[in-house]
Structure formats: structure tokens, C-alpha cells
N, C-alpha and C positions, 0 to 999 in steps of 0.2 A: 799477640801482636798482629797476627794476620787479620783477626776480626776487627781490631781497632783501625787498621789501615783500610779495610773494606768499608767500614762505616764513614771514615773520613772522606774517602773517594765519593761515596754516595751523597754525602752532605755537600761536597763541593759541586757535584753535578746539579744538585737541586737548586743551590743558590745561583749557579750560573744560568740555569734555565729561567729563573725569575728575573735576572738582570738583563737577559738578552731581549732586545726589542725585535719583534717580527718585522722584517723588511717587506716592502711591497714587491710584487712580481711585476716587472716592467716589460712590456712587449711593444714592438713597432711594426706597423703594417701600412703599405701604401693604399691609396684609393684604387678600387677596381680589381684587387687581387684577393684571393681567398686567404682568410685568417683562421687558423686552427690552434687551439690551446688544449692540451691534454691534462685532465685532473687525475693524477695518479694516486691510487689508494695506498700504495706503499709509502709514499711521502707523508701522507697524513697519518698513517699508522705509527710512524715514528713520533709524530706530534702527540698522539694519545699515549704512547708508551715510551717516554724519554729515557728510561733506564734499562732498555732491553740489552744493550751491549754490556752494561755494568753487571746486571744480574746473570748474564751469560746464557741466556739461553732460550727461553721460551718465546717462540715467534708466533704471533697471532695473525689470523687471517679474518679480520672482522668485516661484516657487511657494513657498508657506509652509504649514506644518501647525501647527495649534494643539492644545494639550493643556491641559485645565483640570481642576483638582481643588481640593477644600477644603483649606485649610492644615492640614498634619499629618495629612491623610487621603488615601487613594488615589483617591477618587472625589468626585463632586459631592454636594451635599445632595439629599435625595429630591425636593424640590420644583423643582429646577433642572435644566435639560437643555441640551445643547450640540449644535449641528449645523454641519457644513461639508461640502458636497457634493464639492468638488474643491479641490486646493491653490491654484488660481488664483481661488477664490471667497472671499468674506469669511465669517467665522464669526459665529455668533449664540449667545448665552446667553439662555435664556428660561424662564419658569415663573411659577407663581402661588404666593406664600407663604401659608401657613396661620397660624392663631393660635399654634400651637406653635413656629413659626419666628421669633417676635419676637426682635429683637436684632441683633447684628452677625454677618455672614457674610463671612469673608475667603476670597476665591477666588484661587488662584495660576494664572497664565496663562503657559505655556511656548510660545514660538514658535521653530520650527526653519525656517531658510532652506534649502530643498532644492537651491539652486544652490551656495552656499558652505558649507552645513552648519554655519553659525553658529547660536547659540541666544541667545535673549533672554528674560528673565523679567520679568513685570509682576504687579501685585497689584490686585485689584478688591475694594473694600469695599462690601458691600450692607447698608444699614441698613434693617431691616424695622420699620416703624412700625405702630401700630394702625390699624384701618380708619377711613377718613375719614367715610364715611356708608354706611349699609346699602343693599344692592341686592336687595330681596326678589323682584323680578321679573327673571328671567333666561331667556334663550332661546339654544339651541344650533342653529346653522345649518351645513349641509354644503355646501361649495363643491367641486364635483367637478373643476374645471379648474385647480386650483392645487396647488402643492407647498409644503411647510412653509417652506423658505428664501425662497420668492417672496412669502409673506404677512407675514413678520416685519418687513420694512422699514416705516418709519413712513408713507411716502407711500401704500403699498398699504393699510395699516390705515386710513388716513383715507378712502380711496376706499370701502372696505367699510362703514365706519361711516356715511358719507353715504348709501349705499344703504339701510342698515337704518333710518336716521332717517326716511326716507320711509315705510317699512313700519310702523314703530313709532309714528310721529307725535309724536316728542319729540326734543329735542336733548340731553337728559341721558342719555347712553349712555357706558358704559365697557367696555373689554375685560376679561373675566374670565379667559379661557384660550384658547389656540390649540393644537390637538393634530393631529398627522398621523394619517391614516386607518390607516397601518401600525401605529401604537401601539394601535389599537383592534381589531387582528386583520385588517386589510385585506390584500389580496394585492398583491405587487409588480407593477407594470404592465410591459408589454412596452416595450423601449427603442425605441419608435416615436413618430413625431409624432402628437399627438392623444391620447396615453395619459398620464394623470396619476395621482398617488397619491391626491389628495383631502385636504381639510383640514376639520376641525371647528372652527368659530369660535363662542365663547360670549361673549355680551354681557349686561350687566346694567343695570338702571335702577331708580330709585325711583318711576317712573311706571307705571301699569297698562298691560296689553297693549291694543293696538288691536283693532279688529274683524277686520282681516286676519289678525292673529296668532291670535286666538281661534278662527278657523275651522280651524286645524290640529288642534284637539281634537274636531271634529265627526265623526259617524259617516260622513257623506258623503265627507269627505276620506279617512278610512281605507279606505272602500270603493273609491274611485278609485285609491288606492295599491295595493291588493291586485289590482285588475284590471290595473293597469299603464297606464292611459290617461293622456293629457296633461292636466295641470291648468292651466287658463288663467284662472281667476276671481280669482286673487290680484292684489293691487294693488302688486306688486313692480315696481321699476324698477332695472335695473342698467345703468349707463352703460358699463361695460366688460363684454363678454360673458364674460370669464374670471372675473368676480366674481358671476355669477348663482348663485342658491341652488337646491339640489335640495330641494324641499319635502317629499318623501316621507321624507327622512332627517333632517328637522329636528324638534325637540321644544321644548316649553315646560317650564320648571322654575319653578314657583310656590312661593316660600319665604315668601310673606306669611301663609299659613295655618300655624299651628304644628302640627307633627305630634304626634298624641296619643302619649303614652308607652305602651309595651307593658305589659299587665297584669302585676301582680306574681304570683309563684307562690303557691299556697295552701299555708299551713304546716299540716302534719298534727300528730298527737300524738307522732310519733316512735317508735311501737310498731308493729311489723310484724304484719299480720293472720295468723291461724292458717291454714296451708296444708295441714294434714294430715301424715301420716307420710311420711318420706322413702322413696321407692321407687326405688332405683338401677336403671339399665337392665341388662338381661340381657346377660351376656358373649357374644360371638359364638362359634359352635361351632368346635372345633379343625379345622384344615384339614390334609389329607394332602398332603405335598409330594413323595412318592415318584414319582408320575407325572411331575411337572415335572422332577424330577432325572433320570429316565430319558430324557425327551425332550431335555433341554438338555445332558446330560453323556454318558450311556452310548451313545446312538445315534451321535452324532458321533465318539466314540472308536472304536467298532467299525468304522465306515465308514472311518476313517483307517487302522486296522490292515489292512483288506482291500486298500485302495489300496497300502499299503506292500508287502504280499506280492505283488500283481500286478506291481509295478514291479521287485521283486527277481527274480522269475521271468523277466521279459523281459530284464533286464540280465545275468543269470548263466547261464541255461539255454537261451537262444535265440540264441546267438552264431553268426555265419555260418561261422567256421572250424571249429567243432565239428560243425556240420551237414555240411559237406563231408567232413570226415574220417570221420564215421560213415557217409556214403553211399558211400564208395569200397570196392569189393570187393577181396579179396586179390589176384586176378589183375591188377586195375588198378594196385594199389600196387606189385606186382612189376615191371610194365612201366614204370612211372614211375621206379623205382630203376634199371632197366637203361638207360633213356634218359639219365639223369644220368651214369651211369658211362661210357657210350660217348662222350658229349660231352667229359668230362674227359680221356679217353685221347687223343682227337683233338687237343685243345689242347696236351697234353703233347708229342705227336709233332711238332707244328708248332714248338714252342719248341726242341726238340732239333735240328731241321734248319736252324735259322736260321744257324748258324756255317758251313755248307758253301757258302752263297751268297756270291759276292764282293761286297764293299761298294761301293756306287756311288761313281764318281770325284768326283762333286760334293760328297760328304761328306768327302773326304780333305783334309788340310791342304795349303796352298800349291798348290792346283790352279788352272791357267790355263785358263779357259773357251774361249779362242780356239785355242791350240795343243794343249791336252790334256796338257801336260807337268806332271809333279810338280816339287816343289822339288829342287834339286841335292843330291847326297849329301853335299857338304862343308858344308851348312848345319849350324849347331849343333843339338844334340839338343833344346834348349829351344824351337826353332821350331815343334815340333809342338804346343806349347801356345798358339800365336798364334790368336786367335779367327778363325773362318772369314770374318767380315765384313771384318776388317782385312786378311786375306791376299788376298782377291779384288781384282781390278783391273777397270777399265772394259772392256767387251767389245771395243772397236775401237782400243785404245791399245797401241802397240808398247812392250814393256818393254825392248828392247835399246837401248843408247845409240847415238845417231846420230853418224856421223863428220863 
């Protein structure tokens, strides 16, 4: 009964998973403020393993890779960025929408499980609304001991905001943008402990700057930064050493003062002034290319012909056999011919006297090495064709039959 109830529960969960329609993730963000959406691996792990709670027990920690793009487009909107350092890390979508990005932005999220190679698709709908309130006073701070994916979590942003509140002297602060130093042309750090990419954090407020922040624009501050000395007069407090601000790379952006428009161009009469008669430039003199032709074509060609003649002379006229033949005198040639003739006559005489010498007994057919006898005369004539190896016997074996 327990097994039957278990399978019934599993079947119910499977059917319900087929009938449930995946709802879109809907987010709202105003213009000019930082938007961050965290892609949690644990949430998508449940999508790949829907019966973990039913089966009771085995919890997976699969590596996952996220790919995000705008619906019906190959990439993300220009104001939105995505980062994921490692398949075992969570992903982040972040950016600051502008006025021209008002409206709905549909983002498709594709998740690939690198253990089972299953895929899952989700949709994120970002509704960009008009700005809630203006933030004319903005400041950008550089944090050198942070990386972009370590600053995007909400708890770390809250820590940084609390430190800046003490410097700014107001609680009305909002994140405007967060940018990695690599996106600003920074160098990739060494993969060693204590080396970080660095992050630019921009915050805005409707409250004016404090005295501490205004000191960033003084000549004394700029002089100290150029010298490279340690700046210790600022009223900054950082509870976490990783969130301490590098003041020489921090700037103030005051948008409260309207920027005067550029002066309009002066409209003329539309008639060009008289510039005199047209005087075309003098044509350059004709150049003689014959010396160049001789240097680049004729001289290499003549040099190649000379080398070919030298090679032909060495190969055809300086052979070793021809030299020896030319060096031999008539007397030496006659002696050489006589020596060859004498050697030929001697070999011919030795070949003629070969028949007068008796043939060795060991080469005769049916020769007994122990007795020295030949084959009996009543043997058939075909016995002379028996091979010598077959005709011989062992040296100490008697061929006569024993009585």
C-alpha cells in the first residue's frame, strides 16, 4: 500500500508539472536608477529536478550556464549587461535604463545544466518607468578591492550605501550605476590573492554635497593625488576594508547647474569670397626608368647566364674519365691492352684443362663416405639423378643388413 501511494503521489506531481504554465518574471525599474536581477542556480535546479522533495533526498549542485538575450534579438539591450564568473556561481543582469528605454523589455533566459545537458527557458519582463525624482547631485567612487559580481548582491550594496551616507551626510541616496574597471579600460589582474579588478560605483541624491565630498575638487586634493601621497583628511568610514574608497579615482558629477548650450554657428551670405585665378600645380618632371630597368632586370639576367655557362662547363668538360683518357700515353694504352689479352688467355687455358682432372669422389652420386664405394652397377640408370643429400648416409652407420 505504501508503494502504491508513493507512485500515485509521483504521478500526480508529474501531471501537475505538465499542466503548470511557467509565469513570466516581472520587474519594475525607474529611469536613471540601477537595476539588478539575480539568476539563482537553486531556483533552476528545482526546475531540472522537480521530484527532489518526493524522492526525499538527493540534492544536486549542478554547474549551470546562463545565456540571456532580448526577445527576437541575438543580444541584450544596450543598457543591460550580464555577468557570470563560473558555472557554479549565480548570474546577474544589471544596468541603468535611460529615457529612450521607456517601456517593456522582454528578456529570454536560457539555462543549460552542464551535468545532464538539459535546458530550461524562462522570461524576464522589465518595465521601465519614468524617473521617480531627479538626482542632480551624483558622485562616482572607485572601490579597488571589489569585483563586479561581488558588489551586485543587495547586502553588499547596502553596506556600501551605509558608508557613503556617512560621507555624504544624508539618507536619500540611490545607486545610479555600477561598472567594472575592465569596462573602463582597466587591465586584467593577476590570478593571485589580493589582486582585484576594481569597481566604479555611482550614487545620486537630491541633497547637496557635504564638505568632505567638496574637498575632492580642491587643488590641494589634486596635488596630493599627483604626488601619490596618502590622503588621510577625509571623513570616510568603511566598516568593511573591502569597501574602502580610492579617493584619487573618485569624482563628483554636479547636474544641478544647467550646462549652457553650444553657440550656434554664424550664418553667412552663402556667396564664396573671390580667391583669385585658379593656378593648378606644376606637373612633376618625367622620370627615366632605364637605369632602374637595367639594375632590376638586365644585370640579374646576365649573372644567371654566366652561372649557367660555368655549370655546363663543369658538368660536361671536366669529367674524370675524359681526363684520365686524355692523360694516358700511347705506350701506356698498348701495355694496358696487352695485360687484358694475357689475362683472358690464361683464363681460357684454365677452363680447357678442367676436364682432364678427375672429379672428386664426394661429388659423385651414391658415394659412401665410410667405405669409399660407389653405387652397385645393377642400380637403375635413374639413380644417378638422386640428389646427393638423399644418397648420403650417416658416417658411422653400417648399410649391410645384420644377420
